[in-house]
Backbone as ProteinMPNN parsed JSONL, in Angstrom:
{"seq_chain_A": "XXXXXXXXXXXXXXXXXXXXXXXXXXXXXXXXXXXXXXXXXXXXXXXXXXXXXXXXXXXXXXXXXXXXXXXXXXXXXXXXXXXXXXXXXXXXXXXXXXXXX", "coords_chain_A": {"N_chain_A": [[-10.654, 11.821, 10.141], [-9.095, 9.122, 8.769], [-9.556, 6.056, 6.479], [-7.263, 4.254, 6.347], [-5.979, 1.853, 3.542], [-3.833, -0.906, 2.91], [-1.005, -2.698, 0.889], [1.795, -4.361, 1.401], [4.941, -5.529, 0.97], [8.245, -6.786, 0.197], [10.572, -4.151, -0.641], [12.248, -4.681, -3.333], [10.51, -6.872, -3.88], [8.23, -5.432, -5.131], [9.433, -3.882, -6.998], [10.849, -4.851, -8.199], [10.168, -7.747, -9.286], [7.112, -7.569, -10.203], [5.2, -5.99, -12.452], [5.074, -3.034, -11.58], [4.994, -0.413, -12.281], [3.611, -0.591, -14.54], [0.999, -1.375, -13.453], [0.383, 0.911, -11.589], [0.115, 3.043, -13.097], [-1.705, 2.678, -15.076], [-3.249, 2.749, -13.324], [-3.778, 5.354, -12.353], [-4.217, 6.436, -15.406], [-6.773, 5.613, -15.152], [-8.281, 7.331, -13.057], [-8.18, 9.315, -14.163], [-9.465, 9.24, -16.328], [-11.545, 9.29, -14.906], [-12.332, 11.529, -13.374], [-11.552, 11.893, -10.994], [-9.461, 12.065, -7.902], [-6.243, 11.035, -7.066], [-5.904, 8.633, -5.093], [-3.81, 7.366, -3.94], [-0.716, 5.863, -2.854], [2.491, 5.261, -3.69], [5.012, 3.989, -1.172], [8.067, 3.642, 0.552], [9.66, 2.332, 2.938], [7.78, 2.324, 4.539], [6.696, 4.205, 7.661], [4.395, 3.822, 9.262], [3.801, 1.019, 10.091], [5.392, 0.216, 12.223], [3.686, 1.522, 14.049], [1.469, -0.54, 14.122], [-0.057, -3.753, 14.983], [2.338, -6.139, 16.413], [1.859, -8.998, 15.601], [0.391, -9.068, 13.818], [1.702, -8.043, 10.896], [4.529, -9.126, 9.827], [7.55, -9.333, 8.861], [10.983, -10.202, 7.548], [13.064, -7.68, 8.495], [15.553, -7.395, 7.237], [15.019, -6.48, 5.137], [14.432, -4.286, 2.746], [11.597, -2.544, 2.9], [7.974, -2.059, 0.844], [4.887, -0.219, 0.571], [1.487, -0.21, -0.722], [-0.159, 2.394, -0.756], [-3.415, 3.19, 0.294], [-6.824, 4.79, -0.132], [-8.877, 3.825, -0.337], [-10.729, 0.85, -0.283], [-11.388, -1.482, -1.8], [-9.594, -1.291, -4.269], [-6.972, -2.019, -2.951], [-8.129, -4.729, -2.035], [-8.423, -5.786, -5.162], [-5.646, -5.322, -6.153], [-4.53, -7.108, -3.853], [-5.225, -9.648, -4.748], [-4.296, -9.28, -7.892], [-1.435, -9.187, -7.869], [-0.37, -11.196, -5.245], [1.301, -12.038, -3.438], [1.736, -10.703, -1.278], [0.978, -8.351, 1.883], [-1.989, -7.877, 3.201], [-3.626, -4.743, 4.997], [-5.103, -2.409, 7.223], [-5.701, 0.784, 8.564], [-6.4, 3.862, 10.462], [-6.187, 6.956, 10.56], [-5.328, 10.433, 10.585], [-3.685, 11.501, 8.842], [-1.442, 9.665, 6.345], [0.862, 9.126, 7.288], [1.41, 9.313, 9.953], [-0.014, 7.081, 12.125], [-3.0, 6.591, 13.954], [-3.165, 5.508, 17.365]], "CA_chain_A": [[-9.713, 10.821, 10.511], [-9.504, 8.456, 7.332], [-9.27, 4.567, 6.854], [-6.158, 3.743, 4.414], [-5.679, 0.425, 3.442], [-2.204, -1.084, 2.413], [-0.27, -4.225, 0.258], [2.786, -4.304, 1.842], [5.411, -6.352, 0.579], [9.56, -5.747, 0.215], [10.706, -2.835, -2.021], [12.25, -5.637, -4.309], [9.411, -7.69, -4.505], [7.283, -4.5, -5.874], [10.291, -3.235, -7.874], [11.755, -6.009, -9.677], [8.965, -8.812, -9.805], [6.035, -7.421, -10.465], [5.062, -4.886, -13.196], [3.93, -2.152, -10.41], [4.723, 0.548, -12.527], [2.711, -0.538, -15.176], [-0.489, -1.104, -12.687], [-0.033, 2.487, -10.701], [-0.008, 4.326, -14.074], [-2.769, 2.125, -15.686], [-4.292, 3.341, -12.23], [-3.526, 6.865, -12.603], [-4.854, 6.69, -16.424], [-8.019, 5.488, -14.821], [-8.81, 7.915, -12.41], [-8.141, 10.826, -14.527], [-10.595, 9.21, -17.104], [-13.011, 9.646, -14.243], [-11.93, 12.971, -12.951], [-10.915, 11.307, -9.797], [-8.565, 12.47, -7.232], [-5.266, 10.379, -6.667], [-5.883, 8.243, -3.451], [-2.564, 5.753, -3.49], [0.402, 6.101, -2.772], [3.191, 3.891, -3.204], [5.744, 4.365, 0.137], [9.165, 2.783, 1.031], [10.145, 1.629, 3.967], [6.7, 3.048, 5.274], [6.941, 4.169, 8.918], [2.899, 3.298, 10.027], [4.291, -0.361, 10.166], [5.827, 0.236, 13.332], [2.675, 1.512, 15.037], [0.641, -1.517, 13.943], [0.808, -4.901, 16.18], [3.262, -7.025, 15.856], [1.726, -9.962, 15.15], [0.217, -8.521, 12.065], [3.238, -7.628, 10.375], [5.755, -10.23, 10.617], [8.966, -9.218, 7.691], [12.243, -9.981, 7.502], [13.414, -5.877, 8.197], [16.748, -6.753, 7.535], [15.204, -6.227, 3.475], [13.634, -2.729, 2.702], [9.55, -2.765, 2.584], [7.33, -1.144, 0.253], [3.894, -0.434, 0.989], [0.64, 0.647, -1.819], [-1.803, 2.811, 0.656], [-4.885, 3.669, -0.143], [-7.714, 5.132, 0.568], [-9.958, 2.748, -1.454], [-10.426, -0.579, 0.308], [-10.817, -2.42, -3.397], [-8.414, -1.266, -4.93], [-5.983, -2.581, -2.266], [-8.358, -5.948, -2.423], [-7.67, -6.033, -6.168], [-4.15, -5.395, -5.555], [-3.95, -8.163, -3.645], [-5.302, -10.542, -6.418], [-3.503, -9.209, -8.809], [-0.232, -9.247, -7.081], [-1.21, -12.079, -4.453], [2.417, -12.351, -2.571], [1.544, -9.107, -0.394], [-0.015, -8.617, 3.022], [-2.831, -6.058, 3.383], [-4.177, -4.353, 6.272], [-5.408, -1.091, 7.451], [-5.235, 1.783, 10.006], [-7.152, 4.969, 10.731], [-5.362, 7.924, 10.919], [-5.503, 11.803, 10.498], [-2.109, 11.538, 7.957], [-0.999, 8.454, 6.023], [1.945, 8.965, 8.036], [1.19, 9.209, 11.588], [-1.218, 6.522, 12.362], [-2.962, 6.942, 15.773], [-3.411, 4.09, 18.026]], "C_chain_A": [[-10.314, 9.792, 9.496], [-9.424, 6.871, 7.62], [-8.298, 4.119, 5.465], [-5.854, 2.196, 5.301], [-4.43, -0.177, 2.681], [-2.475, -2.337, 1.923], [0.733, -3.784, 0.386], [3.7, -5.603, 1.519], [7.355, -6.069, 0.473], [9.639, -5.489, -1.016], [11.1, -4.147, -3.361], [11.433, -6.787, -5.414], [8.735, -6.839, -5.452], [7.972, -3.88, -7.25], [10.633, -3.925, -9.005], [11.017, -7.403, -10.507], [8.126, -9.037, -10.043], [5.906, -6.202, -11.038], [4.204, -3.285, -12.228], [3.788, -1.065, -11.048], [4.036, 0.937, -13.629], [1.458, -0.109, -14.528], [-0.461, 0.004, -12.143], [-0.857, 3.422, -12.202], [-1.377, 3.682, -15.289], [-4.286, 2.58, -14.361], [-4.697, 4.93, -12.238], [-4.267, 7.482, -13.973], [-6.82, 6.554, -15.78], [-8.925, 6.823, -14.445], [-8.724, 9.129, -12.878], [-9.393, 10.795, -15.632], [-12.051, 9.569, -16.11], [-13.235, 10.973, -13.061], [-11.898, 12.509, -11.446], [-9.846, 11.249, -9.281], [-7.483, 11.201, -6.925], [-5.643, 10.046, -5.416], [-5.519, 7.118, -3.204], [-1.307, 6.34, -3.943], [1.417, 5.069, -2.773], [4.994, 4.47, -2.11], [7.035, 3.426, 0.495], [9.489, 3.021, 2.495], [9.406, 2.687, 5.129], [6.647, 2.856, 7.022], [5.589, 3.831, 9.885], [2.996, 2.072, 10.715], [4.366, -0.589, 11.64], [4.589, 0.483, 14.72], [1.706, 0.485, 15.081], [0.996, -3.064, 15.17], [1.718, -5.626, 15.397], [2.662, -8.358, 15.002], [0.631, -9.849, 13.59], [0.903, -8.608, 10.914], [4.179, -8.402, 10.956], [6.976, -10.229, 8.983], [9.741, -9.63, 7.785], [13.093, -8.806, 7.476], [14.93, -6.009, 7.863], [16.675, -6.444, 5.555], [14.23, -4.683, 3.674], [12.545, -2.86, 2.143], [9.154, -1.557, 1.959], [6.198, -1.1, 0.842], [2.908, 0.545, -0.844], [-0.348, 0.628, -0.729], [-2.777, 3.26, -0.233], [-6.366, 3.926, 0.149], [-9.089, 4.342, 0.403], [-9.492, 1.385, -1.308], [-10.55, -1.49, -1.316], [-10.206, -2.754, -4.045], [-6.963, -1.876, -4.208], [-6.457, -4.434, -2.406], [-8.028, -6.819, -3.823], [-6.448, -6.077, -6.306], [-3.373, -6.987, -5.278], [-4.485, -9.859, -4.455], [-4.618, -10.577, -7.175], [-1.863, -9.558, -9.114], [0.079, -10.637, -6.327], [0.341, -12.295, -3.084], [2.491, -11.093, -2.021], [0.828, -9.301, 0.655], [-0.399, -7.352, 3.056], [-3.396, -6.287, 4.724], [-5.009, -3.123, 6.136], [-5.406, -0.478, 8.668], [-6.473, 2.428, 9.815], [-6.263, 6.01, 11.119], [-5.767, 9.515, 10.032], [-4.526, 12.032, 8.817], [-1.671, 10.067, 7.434], [0.464, 8.403, 6.912], [2.421, 9.048, 9.477], [0.247, 8.467, 11.805], [-1.269, 6.284, 14.227], [-3.53, 5.327, 15.847], [-4.68, 3.734, 18.78]], "O_chain_A": [[-11.512, 9.568, 9.319], [-9.261, 6.432, 8.758], [-8.478, 3.829, 4.282], [-5.675, 1.705, 6.415], [-4.199, 0.396, 1.616], [-3.469, -3.03, 2.139], [1.011, -2.803, -0.304], [3.222, -6.704, 1.794], [7.674, -4.913, 0.754], [9.207, -6.013, -2.043], [10.253, -4.441, -4.205], [11.488, -7.242, -6.556], [8.566, -7.297, -6.582], [7.374, -3.503, -8.258], [10.692, -3.714, -10.216], [11.153, -7.885, -11.631], [7.753, -10.196, -10.225], [6.359, -5.236, -10.424], [3.086, -2.784, -12.344], [2.767, -0.42, -10.81], [3.765, 2.098, -13.937], [0.87, 0.953, -14.732], [-1.624, 0.406, -12.102], [-1.879, 4.102, -12.293], [-1.813, 4.374, -16.209], [-5.512, 2.667, -14.428], [-5.81, 5.445, -12.133], [-4.803, 8.59, -13.962], [-7.764, 7.304, -16.026], [-9.863, 7.296, -15.088], [-9.116, 10.074, -12.193], [-10.128, 11.749, -15.886], [-13.168, 9.954, -16.456], [-14.099, 11.175, -12.208], [-12.573, 13.283, -10.769], [-9.002, 10.537, -9.824], [-8.074, 10.228, -6.457], [-5.761, 10.932, -4.571], [-6.082, 6.167, -2.664], [-0.962, 6.998, -4.925], [1.335, 4.098, -2.022], [5.845, 5.245, -2.545], [6.718, 2.261, 0.737], [9.494, 4.156, 2.972], [9.862, 3.407, 6.018], [6.579, 1.773, 7.603], [5.718, 3.61, 11.089], [2.421, 1.917, 11.792], [3.632, -1.369, 12.247], [4.538, -0.044, 15.832], [0.992, 0.5, 16.083], [1.97, -3.268, 15.894], [1.86, -5.725, 14.178], [3.042, -8.622, 13.861], [0.388, -10.609, 12.652], [0.542, -9.333, 9.987], [4.582, -8.436, 12.119], [7.031, -11.191, 8.217], [9.57, -9.819, 8.99], [13.893, -8.74, 6.542], [15.656, -5.039, 8.082], [17.64, -6.266, 4.812], [13.558, -4.275, 4.621], [12.428, -3.255, 0.983], [9.578, -0.424, 2.187], [6.127, -1.886, 1.786], [3.342, 1.374, -1.644], [-0.989, -0.22, -0.108], [-2.696, 3.629, -1.405], [-6.996, 3.049, 0.739], [-10.118, 4.413, 1.074], [-8.509, 0.818, -1.785], [-9.562, -2.087, -1.745], [-9.988, -3.873, -4.511], [-5.986, -2.15, -4.905], [-5.645, -5.303, -2.725], [-7.59, -7.968, -3.866], [-6.065, -7.183, -6.687], [-2.487, -7.661, -5.804], [-3.874, -10.927, -4.502], [-4.088, -11.646, -7.476], [-1.287, -9.991, -10.113], [0.932, -11.29, -6.929], [0.126, -12.697, -1.94], [3.431, -10.38, -2.371], [0.034, -10.242, 0.666], [0.178, -6.267, 3.002], [-3.605, -7.311, 5.374], [-5.553, -2.827, 5.072], [-5.152, -1.066, 9.719], [-7.439, 1.932, 9.234], [-5.568, 5.823, 12.117], [-6.419, 9.558, 8.989], [-4.914, 12.733, 7.884], [-1.564, 9.247, 8.346], [0.992, 7.298, 7.034], [3.542, 8.881, 9.958], [-0.788, 9.126, 11.719], [-0.49, 6.041, 15.149], [-3.987, 4.475, 15.086], [-4.812, 2.614, 19.272]]}, "name": "protein", "num_of_chains": 1, "seq": "XXXXXXXXXXXXXXXXXXXXXXXXXXXXXXXXXXXXXXXXXXXXXXXXXXXXXXXXXXXXXXXXXXXXXXXXXXXXXXXXXXXXXXXXXXXXXXXXXXXXX"}
């Protein structure tokens, strides 16, 4: 069972208002320089949100949602400080796609 940590916001926010591509590219270069496997993903309309408690996630679902999911809690905490307007959380699962309750 893995602990996944995430930062979620509207897809428009991530793709149009923040330099997300640059942030993730720099993170990939850092991982490569440390010989570390990539442990983060950018997910559009993540299904795992529907498995989480309703009071944790309250977004306007008329907009497309996106999430950055990682096994590295510190990366998501850093991302929250860097990007600010995101909601963070975590879940446990064998797979990023099917959280277990």
